[in-house]
N, C-alpha and C positions, 0 to 999 in steps of 0.2 A: 151907864154901862157902855154906851156907844162912844162917849168921850174917852173912857179908859181904854177901850179897844183901839181907838184911833191913836192914843198915846203909845201903846205897845207896838202898833204897826209902824209908826214913825221911828221908834227906837230900833225896830227890826231893820228897816230900810237903811238907817244910818250904819248899822253893823254890816249889812250886806255891801253897802257902798265902800266901807273901809276895807273890806276883804278884797273887793275888786280893785280898789285903788292900790292896795299893797301888792297885788299880783302884777299890776301894770307898771308899778314903779321900778321893778327890777327886770330890766330887759336883757342884760348881759349874762351869759352863762359861760361855764368852763367845762370842757369835755376831755376825756382821756382816750387816746388811740393806743390800744394794746394789741400787739401782734404776737401770736404764739403759734408755732407749728405752721407758719405761712398762712395763718388765718387771723381773723380779727374778732375781738370780743364785742358783742352787741347785747343790748337789752330790749325786751319788748314791754311797752308801757301798759299798765292796767287800764287807764282811762281811755286812751285812743286805740290801743291795740297795735300801734305803729312801732317801728324799730328805730333805735338810735344808738349812738355811742354812749357809754356810761358817763354821767356827769350831771350838772344841774346849775341852779341859780347861784350867783355870787352874792353872799350876804354882806350887809353893811360892815365896813371896816375889814373885810376879808380880801386877801390877794387872790387873783385868779388861780394861781398854782394850788394854794391851800384849798380853795373851793373845789377844784377838780379832784384832788385827793380825797376830800371829805365826801363829796357826792358819789364818787366811785365806790367807796366803801359802803355807804348807806344803800346804794342801789344794787350792787353786785356782790358785796362781801369780800371784795379783793382789796388788800392793803397795797397801795401803790405809792411810788415816788414820781412826781411830775418833773420831767427833765426839760428838754428843749421845746420851745414854742414852734409847732409845725406850721400853723396857719391861723388866720383870724378871719372869721366870716362876719356877716351882718349881725349875728345873734350870739356868737360864742368864740372863745379861745379854744384851740385844739392843741393839746399837749401830747408829747411822746411820754408815755407812762410805763414804768417798769414795775412789775409785781415783785414783792419782797421774797416770795417763795414760789415754787412751781404751781401752775394752775392745775387743779384737779378737774378732769373733764370726763364725762361718760363716753366710752369708745363708740357705743352704738349711735348711729346717725338716724335721724328721722327721714321722712320721705323727701324733705327739702335739702338734706345734707347738713343739718345743724347738729353739732355736738353740744349737748346741754351741760351747763355748769351747775353743780349743786349750790344753791344760793338761798335756801329758805331761812338761814340764820342771819341774813342781811337785815338791817333795821327797817328798810323800806319795802321788803318783800311782801307782796300782797296789798300794799298801799299804793306804791308808785310802780313797782317792778312786778311784771307777770312772769317773766322768765329771763335767764341769762344763758347765752350760748356762744359757741365759737363757730365761725362760718367764713367761707370765702365771700367777699363783698358781692361777687357776681350772682350769688344765690338770692339776693334781695334786689327788688326793683326800686327805682326812685320813688314811685308812687306809694310804696310801703314804708318809706323812710319818713321820719318825723319832720324833716325840712327838705322836701324833694328838690327845691331849687339849689340847695347847698350839698346835695348828695355827692357829687364828684369831688368838690373842694374839700369836704370833710373826711372822706373815706379813701379816695384813690391818690396814688402817686407819692405816698410817704415812704421814705427810706429810713427804717428804724430797726432796732435790735430785735431779732427773732427769739422770743423767750421760750423757756422750757414748759413742757406739758406732761403731766402724769395721767394716763388714761385709766379709768375704772372699767374693767371689762365685764364683770358680772353685776349689772346694775340692779337687778331684782334682789340679789342677796344682800345688798346694802340697806334694804328696808328692814324694819322689824319683822320678826318671824311670821307673825299672823298676817301682816299686810303683804308680805312676799307671796304667801299662799293665795291671798285675795287677788293680787296682780295677775298671777298665772291663770286664775279662774276667769277673771275679766277678759284677759287676752283670748282665752279659749272661746268664750261665748261670743265675743266680738267677731272673731275670725269665722266662726261657724255661720254667721249671717253674711258678713262682707264678702267671703269667698264665693258665695253663690253668684254675685255680680249679675243679678237679673232684676226684673221689675219688683219682685217681692222684697228683695234686700234693700232696694232704693226706697220703696214705700215704708219699710220697717224703720229705716234710718230717719225718714221724714217724721214719722209718728213719734219716735224717741226724742227728736229735737223739739217737736211741738210740746210734748209733755214736759220736757226740761225747761221750756220757756215759762211755764207757770210756777216755777219755784219761787222761793223767798216771799216777799210781800205782795207780789203780783197775784198770787192765788187768793190772798185775803181780799184784795181790792176787787177781784172778780166776783166773789160771793157776797160782798157787802150789801148790794141791793136786796138780795133774798133775806139777809139777816135783818135789814131795816124793816122789811115786811113782817117777819115772824116775831120780832122782839122789840121793835121801836128804836127811837133815836139814841136814847141814853145807853142802851145796851151796846149798840154799834160803836159808839164813841168810846165806851169803856174797853171794848174789844180792840180798837185801834191803839189805845194807850198800852194795853197789855202786849200787843205786837211790838210796839216801839221799844218798850222796856226790855222785852225778851231779846230782841235783836241786838240791843246794846250789850246785854249780859253775854250773849254768845260771842259777840265781837271781841270783848275783853278776854273771854276764856280762850278763844282761838289764838289771840296774841300771846297769852301766857303759855299755852301748850306748844305752840309752834310746830304742829304736826302737818306736813305737806300733803297734797293730793297725790293720786297715783302717777300723774304725769311727771312728778319730780323724780321718780325712780325709773319710769318707763314711758318716755314721751309718745311713743307710737300709739298708745291706747287713748290719747287725749282727743276727744271729739266734742267736748262740752265747752261752753264759754265761761265756766266757773274759774275764778281767780282767788288767790290768797290761800289761807290755811283751811283745812277741811274738817278738823275735829274740834267740837261736834258739828254736825251738818246744820247750818242755819235753816235751810228749807225744811228738813225733817223736824227740827225743834218747833218752828213756827206752825207747821201743819198740825202737830200733836197738840200744841197749846190751844189753837182756835177750835180744833175738833172736839177736844174734851170740854172746853168752856161752852161751846155752842150746844153740844149734845146734852150737857147737864141742864141747860136752860130748856131745851126741847122736851126733855122728859118731865120736867117740873111744870111746864105751862101747857103742854099739848097732850093730855092724857087720852084724848079721843083718837089721836093718830097712831100709826105704827112706827115709832121712832127707830126701832131696831133695824127695820128695813132701810131706812134712810141712813143710819149709821153704817150699815154694811156697804152701801154704795159709796159713801164718803171715804171709808177706810180703803176700799178697793181702788178708788181713784188715787188717793194719796200714796198707797204702796206702789201702784204702777208708775206714778210720777217719780218717786224716789228710786225705784229699780231702773227706770230709764236713765236717771243721772248716773247710777253706778255703771250701767252698760256703756254709757258714753265716756266713761273714765273720769267723771267729775268728782266722784266720791268713792271711798271704800265702804264695804258693808258695815264695818265697825263704826264709821262716821255716822251712818244712818241710825244704827241701833242706839248709840250714845245720844243722838239728837232726840230720838223718841223718848228715852228715859228722862232726859233733862226737861223736855216739853211737858211730860206728865207731871213731873215734880212742880214746875212753875204753875201749870194750870190748877193743880190741887190747892196751892196757896191762894190763888185768886177765887177759886170756887168757895173756899172757906170764908172769904170776905163777903161774897154774895149770900151765903147761907146764914152768916151772922147778922145780916141786915144792918150793918153799920152805916146809917143814913149819912152821917157827916162825911165819911170816907168816900161813899158812892157819889155824893154831890160834888165833892172836890174834883173827882175824876172827870166830871163834865163841865167844870167851871171855865169860862172863857179866859179869865186871868191866869188860871193855872196853865192852860194850853199855850198862852202867849209866853209865859215864863219857860215852859218846856221848849218852845220853838227857839227862844234865845239861847237856852243852854245847849241845845243840839247844834246850833250854828257856831257857838263858841267851841264845841268839841270838833266841829269841822275845821275850824281855824287851826287847831293843834294837830289833828290827826290826818287831815286831807283824805280820809277814807270815803269811798264812794257810797257805801251802805249808810254811813252816818248822814251824808248829804241827802240821800233819798228819804231817810227817816225825817230829816228836818223839813223837806218839801212836803211830806205827808202831814206833819204837825202844823205847818203853815196853812195848808188848805183847810184843815179842821178848825184852826184858830179863826180864820176869816169867816167861815160858815157859822161858827158859834157866836160871832159878833154881829150877825145880821138876822133879822126876824123875817120869816115868810109866813103868810097867812094860809097858804094852800099849796098843794103839790103842783108842779108845772103842768103835768099831764092829767090833773084831776078832772074827771068828767069826760075825757077823751078816750082813754084806754083803760082796760081792766088791769089790776095789779100784775097778773101773769104776763100780759102783753108788755107792760112797762118793764118788768124784770128782764124779759127776753130782749127788748130793744137796748136797754142799758148794758146788758151782758154782751151783746153783739158789738157795741161800741168799745167795750173793755177788751174783748178778744182781738178786735181789729187793732187797737192801740198797742197791745202786747206783741202781736205778730209783725206789724209794720214799723214798730219803733226802731229796730236795727237799721232799716233803710234810711230813716231820718237821721239817725246818729252817724251813719257812714258819710252822709253828705257834709258833715262839719268835723270829721275826724282829724283833719290836719291841725286843728286847734285844740289843745288839751283842755283849756278853760271852757270853750264852747261845747266840747263833748261832755264834759262834766256837768255843765249847766243843762244841757239837753237831756241827759239821762235823769237828772233830778226833775226836770220839767215834765217828763213822761209820767213819773210817779205823782206829781202835783195834779196833772190832768186826770189821771185815772182816779185819784181820790175825789176830785170835784165831780167826776162822772158818777161815781158810786154814791156820793153823799148829797149831791145837788140835783143832777138829772134823775138819780135814783130815789128821790123823795117820794116814796110810795105810801099811799094810805095804808096804815098798819092793819094787820089782822085783828079781829075782835079780842083775841087772847093776848095780844101784845100789850105791855104795860110800860109805865115810866116814859111817856112820850110828851109830857108837858115841859117842853124845852123851848129855848129861844128860836129854834127852827122847827119846821113841820116836815117830818120825814115819813 
């Protein structure tokens, strides 16, 4: 088994090395300088959160002009013709690009003076592009730019044709009817707190941001040590598999529906760090999946407890977390409700597998070879999609694959601390990792590759924390713990 695991690890490292080599091999890029209404079109990147001109990497056999036109369309949804070469920096060609039709822009400006461009139909929206906007270059500092040392050379001093703009004055009415009502409601409840401008409002915002940080897979990684204790290792690993599969399903549904978040229609209400499409909510779907799956096991195995009280607390926390995301403008209410419905449906199918006691299927779900194959498949999907969520899922799968390939005879803290103390210690480490991860990521934000890898490394670390440091001696009612690791 160890030889097989080592073989898969070598194959994985070869794949990861090829990805890194492919990324480093293409150093030259081509960017478009688009001036309209005496302002410039910028994009904000998903990975780094920094700003740049639209454009990207020149592919093999592609001319810089064609690359600038293609990348601008993929990132911003604008069809352009690259004209004269304005300048050439250390990393990219900068072209004067003319848009084939007037640029549609929201007339409303956010607090920084940005006019946002509707761009959710662009191929790279949510994957590489967080937002597209029209702004005066002076509204952006060099430190916020993707290449700060090239800020002046790329953006200032170009004499180009000033293109036409068509402003959309009623931004909320451009949303679907139900969502336009939701936007007005979100704006009202936001302003009711923000307008207070006192200690309470600032504390309220801090609590909302804290709750929002436990969205997506981070919430699952936070509760995994407790799940290890209640149900054993096999159950925890099967839960991780369900989470990974569910996240991939939601990712593809979002790409198919292409329904944007509230900020796409009314940027002023955006206070969350959510990116990409919002329907259905990934956080709400994952929360409902693990809640239903865990609660079903809790009722079946712990009849002496009062599980309904536990369920009430979990439901209350999940609802508060999702309402916080809505208040911050990261989701519509309808996104959350659709996520709940999808999560219940997915959990029901997995609960049927548990209830049918299909031993073969259950054993495959915790097989190290299966997890290594899953890790390779996810990294292959990263290669084609470049989606951050897929990279984080791949990091989670890699951590579990490594742990399944190594045997431990006892818990690290066995004999030193009680299970409750162990769960508390591991949870403190997890919460600290979630809270301080943004500061670590900000320190490498000038490199999109390093930012991407750092965000994936955070998930890898939290998974190891939950499944390695969280190797807690199981409760007497926990079953199915005879695995290659002792959790």
